[in-house]
PDBQT receptor file of N, H, CA, C and O in Angstrom, charges set to zero:
ATOM      1  N   UNK A   1      -2.551  23.313  -8.406  1.00  0.00    +0.000 N 
ATOM      2  CA  UNK A   1      -2.523  21.872  -8.099  1.00  0.00    +0.000 C 
ATOM      3  C   UNK A   1      -3.181  21.116  -8.935  1.00  0.00    +0.000 C 
ATOM      4  O   UNK A   1      -4.283  21.435  -9.383  1.00  0.00    +0.000 OA
ATOM      5  N   UNK A   2      -2.476  19.879  -9.271  1.00  0.00    +0.000 N 
ATOM      6  H   UNK A   2      -1.581  19.620  -8.907  1.00  0.00    +0.000 HD
ATOM      7  CA  UNK A   2      -3.278  19.053 -10.406  1.00  0.00    +0.000 C 
ATOM      8  C   UNK A   2      -4.521  18.077  -9.643  1.00  0.00    +0.000 C 
ATOM      9  O   UNK A   2      -4.328  17.637  -8.510  1.00  0.00    +0.000 OA
ATOM     10  N   UNK A   3      -5.540  17.856 -10.243  1.00  0.00    +0.000 N 
ATOM     11  H   UNK A   3      -5.696  18.214 -11.163  1.00  0.00    +0.000 HD
ATOM     12  CA  UNK A   3      -6.301  17.013  -9.521  1.00  0.00    +0.000 C 
ATOM     13  C   UNK A   3      -5.983  15.625  -9.672  1.00  0.00    +0.000 C 
ATOM     14  O   UNK A   3      -5.370  15.180 -10.643  1.00  0.00    +0.000 OA
ATOM     15  N   UNK A   4      -6.503  14.775  -8.475  1.00  0.00    +0.000 N 
ATOM     16  H   UNK A   4      -7.000  15.137  -7.686  1.00  0.00    +0.000 HD
ATOM     17  CA  UNK A   4      -5.773  13.713  -8.769  1.00  0.00    +0.000 C 
ATOM     18  C   UNK A   4      -6.864  12.750  -9.413  1.00  0.00    +0.000 C 
ATOM     19  O   UNK A   4      -8.047  13.053  -9.257  1.00  0.00    +0.000 OA
ATOM     20  N   UNK A   5      -6.517  11.565 -10.153  1.00  0.00    +0.000 N 
ATOM     21  H   UNK A   5      -5.557  11.318 -10.279  1.00  0.00    +0.000 HD
ATOM     22  CA  UNK A   5      -7.263  10.772 -11.177  1.00  0.00    +0.000 C 
ATOM     23  C   UNK A   5      -7.625   9.515 -10.428  1.00  0.00    +0.000 C 
ATOM     24  O   UNK A   5      -7.286   9.431  -9.248  1.00  0.00    +0.000 OA
ATOM     25  N   UNK A   6      -8.297   8.512 -11.018  1.00  0.00    +0.000 N 
ATOM     26  H   UNK A   6      -8.572   8.581 -11.977  1.00  0.00    +0.000 HD
ATOM     27  CA  UNK A   6      -8.656   7.265 -10.218  1.00  0.00    +0.000 C 
ATOM     28  C   UNK A   6      -7.231   6.400  -9.608  1.00  0.00    +0.000 C 
ATOM     29  O   UNK A   6      -7.060   5.842  -8.523  1.00  0.00    +0.000 OA
ATOM     30  N   UNK A   7      -6.391   6.542 -10.703  1.00  0.00    +0.000 N 
ATOM     31  H   UNK A   7      -6.530   6.994 -11.584  1.00  0.00    +0.000 HD
ATOM     32  CA  UNK A   7      -5.247   5.485 -10.174  1.00  0.00    +0.000 C 
ATOM     33  C   UNK A   7      -4.494   6.246  -9.203  1.00  0.00    +0.000 C 
ATOM     34  O   UNK A   7      -3.921   5.549  -8.365  1.00  0.00    +0.000 OA
ATOM     35  N   UNK A   8      -4.335   7.596  -9.091  1.00  0.00    +0.000 N 
ATOM     36  H   UNK A   8      -4.800   8.162  -9.772  1.00  0.00    +0.000 HD
ATOM     37  CA  UNK A   8      -3.732   8.448  -7.982  1.00  0.00    +0.000 C 
ATOM     38  C   UNK A   8      -4.314   7.946  -6.541  1.00  0.00    +0.000 C 
ATOM     39  O   UNK A   8      -3.613   7.534  -5.617  1.00  0.00    +0.000 OA
ATOM     40  N   UNK A   9      -5.931   8.079  -6.531  1.00  0.00    +0.000 N 
ATOM     41  H   UNK A   9      -6.501   8.414  -7.281  1.00  0.00    +0.000 HD
ATOM     42  CA  UNK A   9      -6.586   7.825  -5.555  1.00  0.00    +0.000 C 
ATOM     43  C   UNK A   9      -6.167   6.175  -4.849  1.00  0.00    +0.000 C 
ATOM     44  O   UNK A   9      -5.928   5.839  -3.689  1.00  0.00    +0.000 OA
ATOM     45  N   UNK A  10      -6.212   5.456  -6.043  1.00  0.00    +0.000 N 
ATOM     46  H   UNK A  10      -6.406   5.729  -6.985  1.00  0.00    +0.000 HD
ATOM     47  CA  UNK A  10      -5.819   3.888  -5.667  1.00  0.00    +0.000 C 
ATOM     48  C   UNK A  10      -4.675   3.747  -4.902  1.00  0.00    +0.000 C 
ATOM     49  O   UNK A  10      -4.639   2.945  -3.968  1.00  0.00    +0.000 OA
ATOM     50  N   UNK A  11      -3.546   4.589  -5.266  1.00  0.00    +0.000 N 
ATOM     51  H   UNK A  11      -3.575   5.241  -6.024  1.00  0.00    +0.000 HD
ATOM     52  CA  UNK A  11      -2.186   4.723  -5.056  1.00  0.00    +0.000 C 
ATOM     53  C   UNK A  11      -1.996   4.845  -3.768  1.00  0.00    +0.000 C 
ATOM     54  O   UNK A  11      -1.287   4.181  -3.012  1.00  0.00    +0.000 OA
ATOM     55  N   UNK A  12      -2.986   6.144  -3.482  1.00  0.00    +0.000 N 
ATOM     56  H   UNK A  12      -3.562   6.684  -4.096  1.00  0.00    +0.000 HD
ATOM     57  CA  UNK A  12      -2.776   7.077  -2.069  1.00  0.00    +0.000 C 
ATOM     58  C   UNK A  12      -3.632   6.059  -0.959  1.00  0.00    +0.000 C 
ATOM     59  O   UNK A  12      -3.305   6.003   0.227  1.00  0.00    +0.000 OA
ATOM     60  N   UNK A  13      -4.677   5.335  -1.487  1.00  0.00    +0.000 N 
ATOM     61  H   UNK A  13      -4.943   5.380  -2.450  1.00  0.00    +0.000 HD
ATOM     62  CA  UNK A  13      -5.158   4.539  -0.344  1.00  0.00    +0.000 C 
ATOM     63  C   UNK A  13      -4.234   3.135  -0.089  1.00  0.00    +0.000 C 
ATOM     64  O   UNK A  13      -4.133   2.681   1.051  1.00  0.00    +0.000 OA
ATOM     65  N   UNK A  14      -3.645   2.561  -1.116  1.00  0.00    +0.000 N 
ATOM     66  H   UNK A  14      -3.727   2.929  -2.042  1.00  0.00    +0.000 HD
ATOM     67  CA  UNK A  14      -2.779   1.584  -0.758  1.00  0.00    +0.000 C 
ATOM     68  C   UNK A  14      -1.393   2.159   0.103  1.00  0.00    +0.000 C 
ATOM     69  O   UNK A  14      -0.915   1.576   1.077  1.00  0.00    +0.000 OA
ATOM     70  N   UNK A  15      -1.034   3.029  -0.300  1.00  0.00    +0.000 N 
ATOM     71  H   UNK A  15      -1.422   3.503  -1.091  1.00  0.00    +0.000 HD
ATOM     72  CA  UNK A  15       0.187   3.749   0.548  1.00  0.00    +0.000 C 
ATOM     73  C   UNK A  15      -0.423   3.764   1.902  1.00  0.00    +0.000 C 
ATOM     74  O   UNK A  15       0.214   3.301   2.848  1.00  0.00    +0.000 OA
ATOM     75  N   UNK A  16      -1.476   4.204   2.047  1.00  0.00    +0.000 N 
ATOM     76  H   UNK A  16      -1.994   4.580   1.278  1.00  0.00    +0.000 HD
ATOM     77  CA  UNK A  16      -1.782   4.553   3.438  1.00  0.00    +0.000 C 
ATOM     78  C   UNK A  16      -1.952   2.928   4.089  1.00  0.00    +0.000 C 
ATOM     79  O   UNK A  16      -1.195   2.646   5.018  1.00  0.00    +0.000 OA
ATOM     80  N   UNK A  17      -2.682   2.139   3.731  1.00  0.00    +0.000 N 
ATOM     81  H   UNK A  17      -3.297   2.367   2.976  1.00  0.00    +0.000 HD
ATOM     82  CA  UNK A  17      -2.944   0.753   3.917  1.00  0.00    +0.000 C 
ATOM     83  C   UNK A  17      -1.563   0.170   4.460  1.00  0.00    +0.000 C 
ATOM     84  O   UNK A  17      -1.359  -0.444   5.507  1.00  0.00    +0.000 OA
ATOM     85  N   UNK A  18      -0.610   0.561   3.378  1.00  0.00    +0.000 N 
ATOM     86  H   UNK A  18      -0.776   1.059   2.527  1.00  0.00    +0.000 HD
ATOM     87  CA  UNK A  18       0.874   0.026   3.810  1.00  0.00    +0.000 C 
ATOM     88  C   UNK A  18       1.515   0.715   4.891  1.00  0.00    +0.000 C 
ATOM     89  O   UNK A  18       2.175   0.086   5.718  1.00  0.00    +0.000 OA
ATOM     90  N   UNK A  19       1.368   1.997   4.952  1.00  0.00    +0.000 N 
ATOM     91  H   UNK A  19       0.832   2.508   4.281  1.00  0.00    +0.000 HD
ATOM     92  CA  UNK A  19       1.860   2.550   5.942  1.00  0.00    +0.000 C 
ATOM     93  C   UNK A  19       1.331   2.301   7.486  1.00  0.00    +0.000 C 
ATOM     94  O   UNK A  19       2.042   2.171   8.483  1.00  0.00    +0.000 OA
ATOM     95  N   UNK A  20       0.124   2.275   7.424  1.00  0.00    +0.000 N 
ATOM     96  H   UNK A  20      -0.454   2.380   6.614  1.00  0.00    +0.000 HD
ATOM     97  CA  UNK A  20      -0.810   1.747   8.652  1.00  0.00    +0.000 C 
ATOM     98  C   UNK A  20       0.055   0.377   8.930  1.00  0.00    +0.000 C 
ATOM     99  O   UNK A  20       0.620   0.337  10.023  1.00  0.00    +0.000 OA
ATOM    100  N   UNK A  21       0.192  -0.585   8.182  1.00  0.00    +0.000 N 
ATOM    101  H   UNK A  21      -0.267  -0.552   7.294  1.00  0.00    +0.000 HD
ATOM    102  CA  UNK A  21       0.189  -1.687   8.508  1.00  0.00    +0.000 C 
ATOM    103  C   UNK A  21       1.718  -1.904   8.925  1.00  0.00    +0.000 C 
ATOM    104  O   UNK A  21       1.979  -2.796   9.733  1.00  0.00    +0.000 OA
ATOM    105  N   UNK A  22       2.659  -1.164   8.428  1.00  0.00    +0.000 N 
ATOM    106  H   UNK A  22       2.447  -0.440   7.771  1.00  0.00    +0.000 HD
ATOM    107  CA  UNK A  22       4.145  -1.187   8.525  1.00  0.00    +0.000 C 
ATOM    108  C   UNK A  22       4.263  -0.581  10.085  1.00  0.00    +0.000 C 
ATOM    109  O   UNK A  22       5.007  -1.161  10.876  1.00  0.00    +0.000 OA
ATOM    110  N   UNK A  23       3.601   0.454  10.451  1.00  0.00    +0.000 N 
ATOM    111  H   UNK A  23       2.997   0.925   9.808  1.00  0.00    +0.000 HD
ATOM    112  CA  UNK A  23       3.625   1.140  11.716  1.00  0.00    +0.000 C 
ATOM    113  C   UNK A  23       2.950  -0.133  12.802  1.00  0.00    +0.000 C 
ATOM    114  O   UNK A  23       3.426  -0.259  13.930  1.00  0.00    +0.000 OA
ATOM    115  N   UNK A  24       2.120  -0.788  12.450  1.00  0.00    +0.000 N 
ATOM    116  H   UNK A  24       1.733  -0.685  11.533  1.00  0.00    +0.000 HD
ATOM    117  CA  UNK A  24       1.569  -1.940  13.421  1.00  0.00    +0.000 C 
ATOM    118  C   UNK A  24       2.601  -2.841  13.725  1.00  0.00    +0.000 C 
ATOM    119  O   UNK A  24       2.936  -3.183  14.859  1.00  0.00    +0.000 OA
ATOM    120  N   UNK A  25       3.122  -3.235  12.593  1.00  0.00    +0.000 N 
ATOM    121  H   UNK A  25       2.850  -2.958  11.672  1.00  0.00    +0.000 HD
ATOM    122  CA  UNK A  25       4.261  -4.339  12.553  1.00  0.00    +0.000 C 
ATOM    123  C   UNK A  25       5.423  -3.773  13.600  1.00  0.00    +0.000 C 
ATOM    124  O   UNK A  25       5.923  -4.451  14.497  1.00  0.00    +0.000 OA
ATOM    125  N   UNK A  26       5.734  -2.445  13.313  1.00  0.00    +0.000 N 
ATOM    126  H   UNK A  26       5.328  -1.894  12.584  1.00  0.00    +0.000 HD
ATOM    127  CA  UNK A  26       6.870  -1.783  14.003  1.00  0.00    +0.000 C 
ATOM    128  C   UNK A  26       6.589  -1.886  15.560  1.00  0.00    +0.000 C 
ATOM    129  O   UNK A  26       7.332  -2.388  16.403  1.00  0.00    +0.000 OA
ATOM    130  N   UNK A  27       5.336  -1.291  15.755  1.00  0.00    +0.000 N 
ATOM    131  H   UNK A  27       4.732  -0.883  15.070  1.00  0.00    +0.000 HD
ATOM    132  CA  UNK A  27       5.062  -1.038  16.986  1.00  0.00    +0.000 C 
ATOM    133  C   UNK A  27       4.446  -2.293  18.088  1.00  0.00    +0.000 C 
ATOM    134  O   UNK A  27       4.577  -2.226  19.310  1.00  0.00    +0.000 OA
ATOM    135  N   UNK A  28       3.763  -3.412  17.360  1.00  0.00    +0.000 N 
ATOM    136  H   UNK A  28       3.656  -3.466  16.368  1.00  0.00    +0.000 HD
ATOM    137  CA  UNK A  28       3.374  -4.098  18.068  1.00  0.00    +0.000 C 
ATOM    138  C   UNK A  28       3.679  -5.566  17.586  1.00  0.00    +0.000 C 
ATOM    139  O   UNK A  28       3.463  -6.542  18.304  1.00  0.00    +0.000 OA
ATOM    140  N   UNK A  29       4.184  -5.643  16.351  1.00  0.00    +0.000 N 
ATOM    141  H   UNK A  29       4.359  -4.849  15.768  1.00  0.00    +0.000 HD
ATOM    142  CA  UNK A  29       4.428  -6.929  15.800  1.00  0.00    +0.000 C 
ATOM    143  C   UNK A  29       3.150  -7.534  15.334  1.00  0.00    +0.000 C 
ATOM    144  O   UNK A  29       3.068  -8.761  15.370  1.00  0.00    +0.000 OA
ATOM    145  N   UNK A  30       2.280  -6.930  14.961  1.00  0.00    +0.000 N 
ATOM    146  H   UNK A  30       2.347  -5.932  14.932  1.00  0.00    +0.000 HD
ATOM    147  CA  UNK A  30       0.897  -7.360  14.455  1.00  0.00    +0.000 C 
ATOM    148  C   UNK A  30       0.640  -6.999  12.940  1.00  0.00    +0.000 C 
ATOM    149  O   UNK A  30       0.545  -5.792  12.716  1.00  0.00    +0.000 OA
ATOM    150  N   UNK A  31       0.525  -7.779  11.960  1.00  0.00    +0.000 N 
ATOM    151  H   UNK A  31       0.603  -8.759  12.142  1.00  0.00    +0.000 HD
ATOM    152  CA  UNK A  31       0.381  -7.769  10.570  1.00  0.00    +0.000 C 
ATOM    153  C   UNK A  31      -0.888  -7.797  10.182  1.00  0.00    +0.000 C 
ATOM    154  O   UNK A  31      -1.441  -8.841   9.836  1.00  0.00    +0.000 OA
ATOM    155  N   UNK A  32      -1.666  -6.249  10.215  1.00  0.00    +0.000 N 
ATOM    156  H   UNK A  32      -1.217  -5.401  10.496  1.00  0.00    +0.000 HD
ATOM    157  CA  UNK A  32      -3.103  -6.235   9.967  1.00  0.00    +0.000 C 
ATOM    158  C   UNK A  32      -3.473  -6.895   8.516  1.00  0.00    +0.000 C 
ATOM    159  O   UNK A  32      -4.511  -7.550   8.423  1.00  0.00    +0.000 OA
ATOM    160  N   UNK A  33      -2.711  -6.736   7.509  1.00  0.00    +0.000 N 
ATOM    161  H   UNK A  33      -1.868  -6.203   7.585  1.00  0.00    +0.000 HD
ATOM    162  CA  UNK A  33      -2.796  -7.236   6.194  1.00  0.00    +0.000 C 
ATOM    163  C   UNK A  33      -2.932  -8.851   6.403  1.00  0.00    +0.000 C 
ATOM    164  O   UNK A  33      -3.998  -9.392   6.107  1.00  0.00    +0.000 OA
ATOM    165  N   UNK A  34      -1.948  -9.540   6.867  1.00  0.00    +0.000 N 
ATOM    166  H   UNK A  34      -1.083  -9.100   7.107  1.00  0.00    +0.000 HD
ATOM    167  CA  UNK A  34      -2.092 -10.966   7.244  1.00  0.00    +0.000 C 
ATOM    168  C   UNK A  34      -3.054 -11.384   8.172  1.00  0.00    +0.000 C 
ATOM    169  O   UNK A  34      -3.459 -12.546   8.150  1.00  0.00    +0.000 OA
ATOM    170  N   UNK A  35      -3.545 -10.403   9.147  1.00  0.00    +0.000 N 
ATOM    171  H   UNK A  35      -3.216  -9.459   9.165  1.00  0.00    +0.000 HD
ATOM    172  CA  UNK A  35      -4.730 -10.998   9.770  1.00  0.00    +0.000 C 
ATOM    173  C   UNK A  35      -5.910 -10.800   9.348  1.00  0.00    +0.000 C 
ATOM    174  O   UNK A  35      -6.819 -11.325   9.991  1.00  0.00    +0.000 OA
ATOM    175  N   UNK A  36      -6.301  -9.848   7.942  1.00  0.00    +0.000 N 
ATOM    176  H   UNK A  36      -5.563  -9.422   7.420  1.00  0.00    +0.000 HD
ATOM    177  CA  UNK A  36      -7.235  -9.983   7.242  1.00  0.00    +0.000 C 
ATOM    178  C   UNK A  36      -7.328 -11.037   6.076  1.00  0.00    +0.000 C 
ATOM    179  O   UNK A  36      -8.381 -11.658   5.929  1.00  0.00    +0.000 OA
ATOM    180  N   UNK A  37      -6.224 -11.260   5.222  1.00  0.00    +0.000 N 
ATOM    181  H   UNK A  37      -5.369 -10.755   5.342  1.00  0.00    +0.000 HD
ATOM    182  CA  UNK A  37      -6.303 -12.049   4.148  1.00  0.00    +0.000 C 
ATOM    183  C   UNK A  37      -4.798 -13.078   4.386  1.00  0.00    +0.000 C 
ATOM    184  O   UNK A  37      -4.043 -13.271   3.433  1.00  0.00    +0.000 OA
ATOM    185  N   UNK A  38      -4.581 -13.540   5.461  1.00  0.00    +0.000 N 
ATOM    186  H   UNK A  38      -5.194 -13.384   6.235  1.00  0.00    +0.000 HD
ATOM    187  CA  UNK A  38      -3.788 -14.653   5.886  1.00  0.00    +0.000 C 
ATOM    188  C   UNK A  38      -4.146 -16.063   5.442  1.00  0.00    +0.000 C 
ATOM    189  O   UNK A  38      -3.314 -16.906   5.106  1.00  0.00    +0.000 OA
ATOM    190  N   UNK A  39      -5.682 -16.268   5.476  1.00  0.00    +0.000 N 
ATOM    191  H   UNK A  39      -6.357 -15.583   5.749  1.00  0.00    +0.000 HD
ATOM    192  CA  UNK A  39      -6.423 -17.374   5.250  1.00  0.00    +0.000 C 
ATOM    193  C   UNK A  39      -6.143 -17.558   3.599  1.00  0.00    +0.000 C 
ATOM    194  O   UNK A  39      -6.322 -18.712   3.208  1.00  0.00    +0.000 OA
ATOM    195  N   UNK A  40      -5.774 -16.694   2.689  1.00  0.00    +0.000 N 
ATOM    196  H   UNK A  40      -5.628 -15.757   3.006  1.00  0.00    +0.000 HD
ATOM    197  CA  UNK A  40      -5.721 -16.870   1.312  1.00  0.00    +0.000 C 
ATOM    198  C   UNK A  40      -4.286 -16.130   0.844  1.00  0.00    +0.000 C 
ATOM    199  O   UNK A  40      -4.223 -15.067   0.227  1.00  0.00    +0.000 OA
ATOM    200  N   UNK A  41      -3.374 -16.788   1.200  1.00  0.00    +0.000 N 
ATOM    201  H   UNK A  41      -3.425 -17.652   1.702  1.00  0.00    +0.000 HD
ATOM    202  CA  UNK A  41      -2.073 -16.551   0.874  1.00  0.00    +0.000 C 
ATOM    203  C   UNK A  41      -1.611 -15.731  -0.439  1.00  0.00    +0.000 C 
ATOM    204  O   UNK A  41      -0.700 -14.903  -0.424  1.00  0.00    +0.000 OA
ATOM    205  N   UNK A  42      -2.484 -16.131  -1.747  1.00  0.00    +0.000 N 
ATOM    206  H   UNK A  42      -3.224 -16.804  -1.759  1.00  0.00    +0.000 HD
ATOM    207  CA  UNK A  42      -2.382 -15.650  -2.728  1.00  0.00    +0.000 C 
ATOM    208  C   UNK A  42      -2.745 -14.082  -2.758  1.00  0.00    +0.000 C 
ATOM    209  O   UNK A  42      -2.047 -13.204  -3.266  1.00  0.00    +0.000 OA
ATOM    210  N   UNK A  43      -3.940 -13.918  -2.132  1.00  0.00    +0.000 N 
ATOM    211  H   UNK A  43      -4.508 -14.632  -1.720  1.00  0.00    +0.000 HD
ATOM    212  CA  UNK A  43      -4.798 -12.665  -1.823  1.00  0.00    +0.000 C 
ATOM    213  C   UNK A  43      -3.463 -11.651  -0.852  1.00  0.00    +0.000 C 
ATOM    214  O   UNK A  43      -3.229 -10.459  -1.052  1.00  0.00    +0.000 OA
ATOM    215  N   UNK A  44      -2.989 -12.257  -0.154  1.00  0.00    +0.000 N 
ATOM    216  H   UNK A  44      -3.180 -13.225   0.009  1.00  0.00    +0.000 HD
ATOM    217  CA  UNK A  44      -1.947 -11.559   0.936  1.00  0.00    +0.000 C 
ATOM    218  C   UNK A  44      -1.088 -11.154   0.285  1.00  0.00    +0.000 C 
ATOM    219  O   UNK A  44      -0.779  -9.983   0.507  1.00  0.00    +0.000 OA
ATOM    220  N   UNK A  45      -0.225 -11.986  -0.918  1.00  0.00    +0.000 N 
ATOM    221  H   UNK A  45      -0.476 -12.937  -1.099  1.00  0.00    +0.000 HD
ATOM    222  CA  UNK A  45       0.697 -11.563  -1.714  1.00  0.00    +0.000 C 
ATOM    223  C   UNK A  45       0.210 -10.477  -2.421  1.00  0.00    +0.000 C 
ATOM    224  O   UNK A  45       0.721  -9.356  -2.403  1.00  0.00    +0.000 OA
ATOM    225  N   UNK A  46      -0.892 -10.842  -3.118  1.00  0.00    +0.000 N 
ATOM    226  H   UNK A  46      -1.307 -11.752  -3.132  1.00  0.00    +0.000 HD
ATOM    227  CA  UNK A  46      -1.335  -9.608  -4.203  1.00  0.00    +0.000 C 
ATOM    228  C   UNK A  46      -1.436  -8.332  -3.532  1.00  0.00    +0.000 C 
ATOM    229  O   UNK A  46      -0.986  -7.379  -4.168  1.00  0.00    +0.000 OA
ATOM    230  N   UNK A  47      -1.951  -8.085  -2.329  1.00  0.00    +0.000 N 
ATOM    231  H   UNK A  47      -2.316  -8.860  -1.812  1.00  0.00    +0.000 HD
ATOM    232  CA  UNK A  47      -1.867  -6.914  -1.688  1.00  0.00    +0.000 C 
ATOM    233  C   UNK A  47      -0.563  -6.187  -1.422  1.00  0.00    +0.000 C 
ATOM    234  O   UNK A  47      -0.408  -4.998  -1.700  1.00  0.00    +0.000 OA
ATOM    235  N   UNK A  48       0.474  -7.042  -0.809  1.00  0.00    +0.000 N 
ATOM    236  H   UNK A  48       0.348  -8.008  -0.583  1.00  0.00    +0.000 HD
ATOM    237  CA  UNK A  48       1.698  -6.688  -0.695  1.00  0.00    +0.000 C 
ATOM    238  C   UNK A  48       2.527  -6.015  -2.026  1.00  0.00    +0.000 C 
ATOM    239  O   UNK A  48       3.264  -5.029  -2.025  1.00  0.00    +0.000 OA
ATOM    240  N   UNK A  49       2.140  -6.907  -3.171  1.00  0.00    +0.000 N 
ATOM    241  H   UNK A  49       1.542  -7.709  -3.172  1.00  0.00    +0.000 HD
ATOM    242  CA  UNK A  49       2.666  -6.142  -4.284  1.00  0.00    +0.000 C 
ATOM    243  C   UNK A  49       2.294  -5.015  -4.719  1.00  0.00    +0.000 C 
ATOM    244  O   UNK A  49       3.020  -4.058  -4.991  1.00  0.00    +0.000 OA
ATOM    245  N   UNK A  50       0.871  -5.108  -4.818  1.00  0.00    +0.000 N 
ATOM    246  H   UNK A  50       0.282  -5.885  -4.597  1.00  0.00    +0.000 HD
ATOM    247  CA  UNK A  50       0.219  -3.840  -5.096  1.00  0.00    +0.000 C 
ATOM    248  C   UNK A  50       0.575  -2.593  -4.241  1.00  0.00    +0.000 C 
ATOM    249  O   UNK A  50       0.617  -1.449  -4.695  1.00  0.00    +0.000 OA
ATOM    250  N   UNK A  51       0.808  -2.913  -3.054  1.00  0.00    +0.000 N 
ATOM    251  H   UNK A  51       0.774  -3.841  -2.686  1.00  0.00    +0.000 HD
ATOM    252  CA  UNK A  51       1.416  -1.577  -2.179  1.00  0.00    +0.000 C 
ATOM    253  C   UNK A  51       2.969  -1.066  -2.622  1.00  0.00    +0.000 C 
ATOM    254  O   UNK A  51       3.378   0.093  -2.551  1.00  0.00    +0.000 OA
ATOM    255  N   UNK A  52       3.744  -2.283  -3.112  1.00  0.00    +0.000 N 
ATOM    256  H   UNK A  52       3.412  -3.225  -3.169  1.00  0.00    +0.000 HD
ATOM    257  CA  UNK A  52       5.005  -2.100  -3.639  1.00  0.00    +0.000 C 
ATOM    258  C   UNK A  52       4.907  -1.349  -4.824  1.00  0.00    +0.000 C 
ATOM    259  O   UNK A  52       5.625  -0.357  -4.952  1.00  0.00    +0.000 OA
ATOM    260  N   UNK A  53       4.150  -1.668  -5.674  1.00  0.00    +0.000 N 
ATOM    261  H   UNK A  53       3.566  -2.473  -5.570  1.00  0.00    +0.000 HD
ATOM    262  CA  UNK A  53       3.884  -1.159  -7.024  1.00  0.00    +0.000 C 
ATOM    263  C   UNK A  53       3.424   0.299  -6.964  1.00  0.00    +0.000 C 
ATOM    264  O   UNK A  53       3.722   1.093  -7.856  1.00  0.00    +0.000 OA
ATOM    265  N   UNK A  54       2.766   0.604  -6.005  1.00  0.00    +0.000 N 
ATOM    266  H   UNK A  54       2.524  -0.041  -5.280  1.00  0.00    +0.000 HD
ATOM    267  CA  UNK A  54       2.209   1.796  -5.497  1.00  0.00    +0.000 C 
ATOM    268  C   UNK A  54       3.066   2.726  -5.177  1.00  0.00    +0.000 C 
ATOM    269  O   UNK A  54       2.980   3.853  -5.665  1.00  0.00    +0.000 OA
ATOM    270  N   UNK A  55       3.931   2.413  -4.386  1.00  0.00    +0.000 N 
ATOM    271  H   UNK A  55       4.001   1.497  -3.989  1.00  0.00    +0.000 HD
ATOM    272  CA  UNK A  55       5.158   3.042  -3.794  1.00  0.00    +0.000 C 
ATOM    273  C   UNK A  55       6.089   3.700  -5.157  1.00  0.00    +0.000 C 
ATOM    274  O   UNK A  55       6.373   4.886  -5.326  1.00  0.00    +0.000 OA
ATOM    275  N   UNK A  56       6.423   2.615  -5.979  1.00  0.00    +0.000 N 
ATOM    276  H   UNK A  56       6.192   1.652  -5.842  1.00  0.00    +0.000 HD
ATOM    277  CA  UNK A  56       7.063   2.745  -6.867  1.00  0.00    +0.000 C 
ATOM    278  C   UNK A  56       6.210   3.954  -7.886  1.00  0.00    +0.000 C 
ATOM    279  O   UNK A  56       6.786   5.007  -8.159  1.00  0.00    +0.000 OA
ATOM    280  N   UNK A  57       5.186   3.747  -8.257  1.00  0.00    +0.000 N 
ATOM    281  H   UNK A  57       4.719   2.891  -8.036  1.00  0.00    +0.000 HD
ATOM    282  CA  UNK A  57       4.553   4.891  -8.660  1.00  0.00    +0.000 C 
ATOM    283  C   UNK A  57       4.563   6.012  -8.341  1.00  0.00    +0.000 C 
ATOM    284  O   UNK A  57       4.663   6.929  -9.157  1.00  0.00    +0.000 OA
ATOM    285  N   UNK A  58       4.456   6.181  -7.010  1.00  0.00    +0.000 N 
ATOM    286  H   UNK A  58       4.375   5.437  -6.348  1.00  0.00    +0.000 HD
ATOM    287  CA  UNK A  58       4.633   7.209  -6.280  1.00  0.00    +0.000 C 
ATOM    288  C   UNK A  58       5.899   8.305  -6.276  1.00  0.00    +0.000 C 
ATOM    289  O   UNK A  58       6.047   9.525  -6.193  1.00  0.00    +0.000 OA
ATOM    290  N   UNK A  59       6.596   7.280  -6.396  1.00  0.00    +0.000 N 
ATOM    291  H   UNK A  59       6.476   6.290  -6.464  1.00  0.00    +0.000 HD
ATOM    292  CA  UNK A  59       8.373   7.714  -6.269  1.00  0.00    +0.000 C 
ATOM    293  C   UNK A  59       8.160   8.335  -7.873  1.00  0.00    +0.000 C 
ATOM    294  O   UNK A  59       8.223   9.556  -8.022  1.00  0.00    +0.000 OA
ATOM    295  N   UNK A  60       7.973   7.682  -8.739  1.00  0.00    +0.000 N 
ATOM    296  H   UNK A  60       7.922   6.691  -8.618  1.00  0.00    +0.000 HD
ATOM    297  CA  UNK A  60       7.817   8.201 -10.095  1.00  0.00    +0.000 C 
ATOM    298  C   UNK A  60       7.164   9.400 -10.440  1.00  0.00    +0.000 C 
ATOM    299  O   UNK A  60       7.687  10.291 -11.109  1.00  0.00    +0.000 OA
ATOM    300  N   UNK A  61       5.950   9.422  -9.955  1.00  0.00    +0.000 N 
ATOM    301  H   UNK A  61       5.526   8.698  -9.412  1.00  0.00    +0.000 HD
ATOM    302  CA  UNK A  61       4.934  10.492  -9.966  1.00  0.00    +0.000 C 
ATOM    303  C   UNK A  61       5.500  11.940  -9.247  1.00  0.00    +0.000 C 
ATOM    304  O   UNK A  61       5.280  13.080  -9.656  1.00  0.00    +0.000 OA
ATOM    305  N   UNK A  62       6.151  11.610  -8.267  1.00  0.00    +0.000 N 
ATOM    306  H   UNK A  62       6.330  10.684  -7.935  1.00  0.00    +0.000 HD
ATOM    307  CA  UNK A  62       7.007  12.809  -7.553  1.00  0.00    +0.000 C 
ATOM    308  C   UNK A  62       8.235  13.198  -8.152  1.00  0.00    +0.000 C 
ATOM    309  O   UNK A  62       8.607  14.367  -8.050  1.00  0.00    +0.000 OA
ATOM    310  N   UNK A  63       8.848  12.429  -8.710  1.00  0.00    +0.000 N 
ATOM    311  H   UNK A  63       8.546  11.479  -8.793  1.00  0.00    +0.000 HD
ATOM    312  CA  UNK A  63      10.222  12.923  -9.432  1.00  0.00    +0.000 C 
ATOM    313  C   UNK A  63       9.970  13.456 -10.944  1.00  0.00    +0.000 C 
ATOM    314  O   UNK A  63      10.797  14.046 -11.639  1.00  0.00    +0.000 OA
ATOM    315  N   UNK A  64       8.723  13.134 -11.270  1.00  0.00    +0.000 N 
ATOM    316  H   UNK A  64       8.051  12.655 -10.705  1.00  0.00    +0.000 HD
ATOM    317  CA  UNK A  64       8.568  14.038 -12.842  1.00  0.00    +0.000 C 
ATOM    318  C   UNK A  64       7.574  14.997 -12.573  1.00  0.00    +0.000 C 
ATOM    319  O   UNK A  64       6.731  15.030 -13.469  1.00  0.00    +0.000 OA
ATOM    320  N   UNK A  65       7.356  15.867 -11.560  1.00  0.00    +0.000 N 
ATOM    321  H   UNK A  65       8.041  15.840 -10.832  1.00  0.00    +0.000 HD
ATOM    322  CA  UNK A  65       6.359  16.875 -11.608  1.00  0.00    +0.000 C 
ATOM    323  C   UNK A  65       7.258  17.990 -12.053  1.00  0.00    +0.000 C 
ATOM    324  O   UNK A  65       6.800  19.118 -12.235  1.00  0.00    +0.000 OA
TER     325      UNK A  65
């Protein structure tokens, strides 16, 4: 099994954050990311974009194993 580098860990953490956030949205209609960063819309958007890019990276990484 290949060791995870720094980028892999960042992607892993962002995917966990995204998964937990979507679970909370689905179960309770509560957006944790918005609750934390909602006062700074630019930061909120950056977090969402980073989670999305992380998902694309994970798909690419899994397809090229």
